[in-house]
N, C-alpha and C positions, 0 to 999 in steps of 0.2 A: 723534342721541343715543339710546343704547339705553334701552328701557323697563325700569324696575325696579319690582318689587313691594315695597311698603313693609314687608310682613311678612317678606320674605326678605332684607332689606338687612343686611349685616354690615360692621362696621368694617374698613377696609383698613389699619389701623395695625400690626396684630399679625401677625408671621410665623407659619407653621405649624411647630411643633416636632415633629421626627420621632423616634420611639422608637429609640434606638441599638441595642436588642436585635436588630432585624432589618434594620438599615440599614447602608449604607456612607456615605461622604461624599456630599453635605453633611448636616449634622444639622438644618438649618433651611432652609425654602424659603418664598418670598413667596407670599401668597395671591392677590393681585390684580394682579400684574405678572409679566412673563416672568423666570424665573431668569437670572442672568448666565451660568451655565454649564450644560452638559448633565449628566444624572445617569444612573446605572445603570438599565437598564430594569426590573429587579426592584424597585428602590426606588420608581420612579415608579408601578409597578403597585400596590405595597403601599399607598402613600399614597392613591391613588384608591380602591382596593378598601376600605380601612378607612373612608373618608368615606362611601362608598355604603352601608355597613352601617346608617347612620342612616335610610335610606329604609324605607318600609313594605314589608311582604311582599306582593308582587303577587298571589300566590295567595289571600290573605285580603282582597283589595280587592273588596268587593261593590258598589262604586260604579261602576267602569268597565265599559263594554261591550267594551273592547278585549281581544283574546286575550292570555292570560298563560301559555299552555302550548303546546308544539309537540313533535312527535316528534323524536327525535335525528336521524333521517334528513333531515327538513325543515330542521333547524338546520344540518346539515352542508352541504346544498345552498345555503342562504343564505350561509354562510361562503365557499363556493366562487365565489359570484357577486357578492360585496360590491363588487368593483371595477368591475363592468360598469355603464356608463351606459345606463339603459333607453331614453333618448331617441335614442341613437345606433344606429338600426336597421340602418344599412349595415355598421357594424363588428361588430355582434352580431346577425346575422340570425336565428339560431336562437332567441335569447331573444325577438326580435320575433315569431317564429312561434308560440312558446308563448303570448305575449300574445294573438295573433289567435285561437288555439284556445280560450283562456279566454273571450274575447268571444263566440265562436260558441256555446260551451256555455251561457253565460248567456242568450243570445238564445233558445235552445231551451227553457231552464228557465223563462224568462219568457214563453213562448208567442208569440214574434214571428211575424207572419203568414208571413214569408219570412226565416228566419234568415240566409240568405246575403246578404240585402239590408240587414239590420240593421247599424247603424254604432255602434262603441263604442271605448273606450280605457281603459287603466288610468290611475290617478291616485295621488297620495300618500295619499288617503283619501277618505271620502265628502264631506267638506267641500269639497275641491277639485272633486269630481265635481258637487256641487250648484251651485257657482259656474259651471261650464261649462254645466250644464243651464239655469241661469237666464239666462246670456248668450245661449244659443241661442233661448230663448223671447223675449227682448227683441229680438234681431235679426230674428227671423221677424215679429214684430209691426211693427217699423220698416219692413221691406220691404213689408208689406201696407198700412200707412198711406201709404207713399210711392206705391205703385201707385194708391191711391185719391185721391192728392194731398191728404192730410189731415195735420194737424200731428202730429208724433211726439215731442213734448218732455215729455209728462207720463205716462210708463208707470207702471203699478201692478201689484203682485203680491198675490194673495189667498191667505191661509193661516191655519191655526189659531194662536192665541196660544201654543200649546204647542210650536211648532216649535223645532228645535235652533237654537242661536245663530248657526250658519253662515248661516242665511237672513236674519237681521238684519244680519249683515255684508255679505251680497250686496246687500241693498237700500241699505245705507249706502255701500258702495264703488262701486256701479255706477249710482247715481242713479235708483233705482226706489222709488216710494212703496210702503211695506209696509202692507197692509190686513189687520188681524188679526180673525179670528172669535173672539169671547169664549167662555170656558167658562162653565158654570153647574152648579148642584147636580146630581149624578148623571151629568154629561157633561163630561169633562175634555179633550176634543179637538174638532176641527172638526165642525160640523154642515153637511150639504150645503145646507140651506135658508139658513143664515146666510152661507155662502160665496157663493151665487148673488146674494144681496141686495147684496153688496159689489162685484159685477162691473159693468163698464161698457165703453165702447168703447176705453178706455185700458188695460184689463186684459190683460197679456201671458200670463197663465196662472194656474192654481190649483195650489197644492202640497198634496198629500195625503201623510200620514205613515203608513207601515206599520210601526208599533211606536214609539209615543210614548216619548220619554225620561222623561217625567214618571211614567207609570204602566204602560208596556208594552202599551197597548191599540192595536188596529188602527183606523185611520179608515176609514169606509165608502166605499171608492173607487168601487165599482159604483153606489151610490146617488148619489154626487157626479156621476159621468158621466151618469147618467139625468137629474138635475136640469139639468146643463149642456146636454144634448140638448134638453130642453124650452125652455130659454132661447134656444137657437139657433132653434128653430121659431117662437118668439114674436117675437124681435127681430132675428134674423140674426147675432147675435154668436156667433162660432165660437171658443170659448176652450179651449185645450188643457190637459191635466193633466200635471203632473210628479209622479211618485211618489217620495218620499224613503223608500226602502226600506233605509236604512242598516243596520238590523238585520233587519227582517222579510223582506227580499228573499232571505235565505239560511235562513229558517225556514219561512215559509208554503208554498213549493213542495213541501217534503218532508212537512209535517205536515197541511196543508190544501190538497191539490192541486186541489180543486174550487172554492176561493175565487177569485172573479174580481176581481183587483186590478191585473193586469199588461197586457201588450199584447193580450190577448183583448178588452180594451175599446178600441174604435177611438179614443176621445178621449185615451187615454194616449199622449203623444208621446215621453216619455223616463222613464228610471228610473235611480236611482243606488243603490249599495250599498257597504258596507265589507267588503272582503276580510279586514280585520284585526279584524272583530267576529265575527259568526256564520259568516263564511267561513273561520274557524279559522286564519288566518295571523297571525304576529306583526306589530306595527305596522311600516310603514304602507303599505297599498295599498287603493285604492278602485276602483270601476268605474262608468262612465257609459255608458249605452246609449240610442240613439234607434231608433225603430221602423223607420226607413228613411232614405235619404239626404236626402229632402225635409224631414225634421224637423230636420236640422242644416245651416244655411245654409253654402254652400260658402265664402263670404267670411270665415268664421271659421277655416277650416282653412288652415294655412300649409304651403307646399311648399318645403322647404329643400334646397338642393343642398349636401349635407354629406358630405365625404370621398368625392365622386364619385357619390353616389346621390341620387335624389329621395326625400325623407322627408316625407310628409304628417304634420302634428302639430297637435293641439289640446290645449293644456295651459297652465297658468299658470307653469310653470318649465321649465327646459331641461336640468336635470341631476338625476338621482335613480338610486339603485341598482336593478338588475334583480332583486335577490335575492328581494324579496317576491312579484314576479310569478311567478318560478320556483317559489316555495313554494306559491303558489295553484294552479299547474298540478299540482304534486306532490300536493296534497290532493285535487284533482278526480280525478286518476288513481288515487291510493291508495284513496280512500274510495268513489268512485262514488255513485250515487243512494242505494243502500241504506245505505251507510256514513254519509252525511250524515243520512239519516232516523233511523238508530239513535241517533246522537249528539244530534241536536236533540230527539228524543223523550225521551231520558234526561234532558236538561236540563229539559224541560218537566215531566216526572214529578217531578223533584226540587223544582222551583219550586212546583208545586201542592201537593205534600206538605208542604213547609216552610211555605207560606202557611197551610195548614189547621192545622198545629201551632201557629203563632204566634197565630192567631185563637183557638185553644182555651185559651191561657194566661190569658185574662181581661181584661187591661188594654187590649188592642188590637182594632182594627176594620179589616178589609181594605177597601182602595179597589179594588184588582184582585187576582186570585188566580193570575196566571201561566199562565192557560189559553190565551192567545194567544202573545205573546212570552214566553219564560221569565223574565219580570221581573214583580215585583209591588210594590205600594205599600201601606202600612198606616199608620194613625194611632193616637194615644192616645185612648181613649174620652173623651167630654165629662165624664163623672162622675169621672174620675181627675184630681185637682187637685194631687197631690204632685210630679209630674214631667212633663216635656215630651218630645217626640221628640228635641229637641236634647240633653237629659240622657241619653237612651238611646244616642244616637250617641256621646257622649263616654265613657260607661261601657263600651260595647263596644270602643272604641278602646283602652282599657286592657288588653283581652285580645288586641289585635292586629288586630281586625276593623275595616275601614273601611266604614261604612254612612252614606250621605249623608242628611241631614235638611234639609228646605227647605219653604218655603211654595209653594203652587200659584199659578198666574198670576193677574193681575187678574180681579176678579169673585169669586175664591175664595181671596184671600190670607189669609182667615181660617182656612184649612185647612192645617195643617202635617203633613207626612208623612215617613216613612222609606221608602227604596226598596232593594230587593235585586235584583241582576242575577245570574242563574245562567248561568255559562258552562261550556264544556268544561273539565274539570279540577276543577270544584267538585262533588265526589262526594256520594253519600248520606252517607258517613261524615263528611265535612266539614260537611254540613248538620246532622248530629246534634251535632257539636262546637259549632257556632254556637248551636243551640238550648240546649245545656247551659249555655253561657256567658250567654245571654240570661236563662235562668231564674236563674242565679246572681246577676245584678246586680239583679233585680227587688226582693228584700227591702230592699236599701239604698235604692233609688229610692222605694219605697213609704213608707219611714220619713221621707223629707223632709217638711217642713211646707209647702213650695211649690217650684215649679220653680226651678232655679238657672241655667239657660241658656235663651236665646231666640234668635231669628233673627239678632240683631245681634252676638252674641258666639259663635255656634256654630262659625264657621270651617269648614274643609273645602271640598271641591270637588264640585259636584253632577253633573258629567259629563253635560251636556246641558241642564241647567236654569239655565244662566248667561245673563246679559245684560250690557249695558254698566254696569248698576248691580250691584256685587258683592254687595249684600245682598238684592236683591229679584229673584227669577226672573220670567220672563214678559217681554212686550215692550210698551213704551208708545208 
């Protein structure tokens, strides 16, 4: 039975009436069942096109990390490759070659000790990449437990409570206990000491996030590796790190090349990123890389004889377009290191400037300032009692801006924040327009006698701050 979101349910009784001004027959089409007859393609296009006008403007969506702009040449290449099945490497060998080149480029970008020995693959996004990385951690742990003739039925994974919801899904779907490091005042992500305290002989790995979806901050991967090295020395527990670099993996190498978070740290076994976030590709492509073949158990890789060729594959699906992989290669070729550095530096400059201007307005206080990932979070000051962050989000939506408002995870659910994601295509000019509209709504919000919205009726989608509980972010 298909899942239905109650807010998006519509009655199936009423047909859709088509405006006769631009249509041919028929003049009405059913909404929730197949029409009995075919229709003119221009009519079908117009019907769908007009309904989609009700969607928000993707360029004004400051909630999503996903790319909303691409060069026309990239879009043209994607259209030319839309029908190619990425998994069918025998039929489309050159597309497979471009995928392999992208993997090699990322291995070098992330300082793999021997880029030629690094193992990687494209995915539908960083969530699938995280699932694959988690499965590799679990299988490696199971093999080691079997070698020592010990029980392997109670695996756990340690991570900050701020992780993206895909990790909660991984633990749920693949029978792994999730152990969450809580946040506290002034620290809204994993602490290395807190992570080590949760580790034991059943820990398959620790997830570190390079670019938290809650506030854009980087978790201290090098310090975490150091603490796990000390744990290994004391106890013999040899626990690997997976870095969820869904966003930061395509920002830090260009803006902070000396920051040690990647394969320079021997304890980092695998890394994932989103090509369709700061990799600058339209949805959806992600990447998963392992430092070497030993980090990815061979028994997870399928060798399929398909159309006369041997096709090694590690994926959760078997059909997806090659268009996004081709677009990723186009971006790497088109921009190079300097091009990516320029774009990411511009995004960060816009984020830090806008954060500073919002802080200077008076009612707001910054949680982060966009100086790591080009993402920042801010709150309404405690002495402002006339409106909430949820009122601000609703007021800005009236101007077309989508700005998520949500509570931070457990231990800090008392703190409600707004978050802004600055992506390629969000220019200094658009930032000035956003600030103009924010200034415009403040007098009305200040005139309220009390907040009119709270977390329970705010609505919206927090893009990374969701859980199985639609009203409360964080993981329980």
